C-alpha positions in Angstrom: 0.0 0.0 0.0 1.3 3.4 -1.0 1.5 6.0 1.9 -0.5 9.2 1.6 1.3 12.6 1.4 0.4 13.2 5.0 1.9 9.8 6.1 5.0 10.5 4.1 5.4 14.0 5.5 5.0 12.7 9.1 7.6 10.0 8.5 10.0 12.5 7.1 9.5 14.9 10.0 10.0 12.2 12.6 13.1 10.9 11.0 14.5 14.5 10.8 13.7 15.0 14.5 15.4 11.7 15.5 18.5 12.5 13.5 18.6 15.9 15.1 18.3 14.4 18.6 21.2 12.0 17.8 23.3 14.9 16.4 22.6 17.1 19.4 23.2 14.4 21.9 20.1 15.5 23.9 16.3 15.8 23.7 16.5 19.4 25.0 14.0 21.2 22.7 16.1 24.3 22.0 19.2 22.3 21.1 17.3 19.8 18.9 15.5 22.6 17.1 18.8 24.3 16.5 20.1 21.1 14.8 16.8 20.7 12.9 17.0 24.2 11.5 20.7 23.9 10.6 20.3 20.6 8.8 18.6 20.4 5.4 15.8 17.8 5.0 17.0 15.5 2.3 14.9 12.3 1.9 12.2 10.8 -0.3 9.7 13.6 0.8 11.9 16.7 0.3 15.1 17.7 -1.3 17.1 20.5 0.5 14.1 21.4 2.7 14.8 24.1 5.2 13.1 24.8 8.6 12.5 28.4 9.3 12.5 30.1 12.7 8.6 30.0 12.7 8.7 26.2 12.3 7.6 26.1 8.6 9.6 23.8 6.4 10.3 25.2 2.9 10.5 22.7 0.1 9.7 22.4 -3.5 6.1 21.7 -4.4 4.8 19.9 -7.4 1.9 20.6 -9.7 0.6 17.2 -10.9 -2.1 15.9 -13.2 -3.8 12.5 -13.0 -2.7 10.2 -15.8 -5.2 8.7 -18.1 -5.3 4.9 -17.7 -3.5 4.5 -21.1 -0.6 6.7 -19.9 0.0 4.7 -16.8 2.8 2.1 -16.8 2.0 0.4 -13.5 -0.2 0.2 -10.4 1.3 3.4 -8.7 2.1 5.3 -11.9 -0.8 7.7 -11.4 0.5 11.3 -11.8 2.5 13.3 -14.3 4.4 16.2 -12.9 3.6 19.3 -14.8 5.7 21.8 -12.9 8.1 22.0 -10.0 7.3 25.1 -7.9 10.5 26.2 -6.1 10.3 26.5 -2.3 10.9 30.3 -2.4 7.8 30.7 -4.6 5.6 28.0 -2.9 5.7 29.5 0.6 5.3 32.9 2.1 8.6 34.5 3.1 9.5 34.5 6.8 9.4 38.3 6.8 5.7 38.2 6.0 4.9 35.7 8.7 2.8 36.8 11.6 4.1 34.0 13.8 5.7 35.3 17.1 8.4 32.6 16.8 10.0 34.1 13.8 12.1 36.3 16.0 
């Protein structure tokens, strides 16, 4: 069974957190978050994802279209990527964030 986007994102987030705990050598939140922000997210879910001070992770997004049955080459070959939206265009800049955590 193929994971959903939410399941894949949660797996990616948990793995990034666990790697940051290991690298920080502690579970102290401030130190772990410092490692998480300093370390790009590079896995099956995101390439060169970055966590901002407000907690938002910037990553490329994809505009996809469902394939017609004749276009599909297998069970999970369902989408064709029409466009990659770069992370700096896909998300609002930190400067425009109303989040009090942004600093």
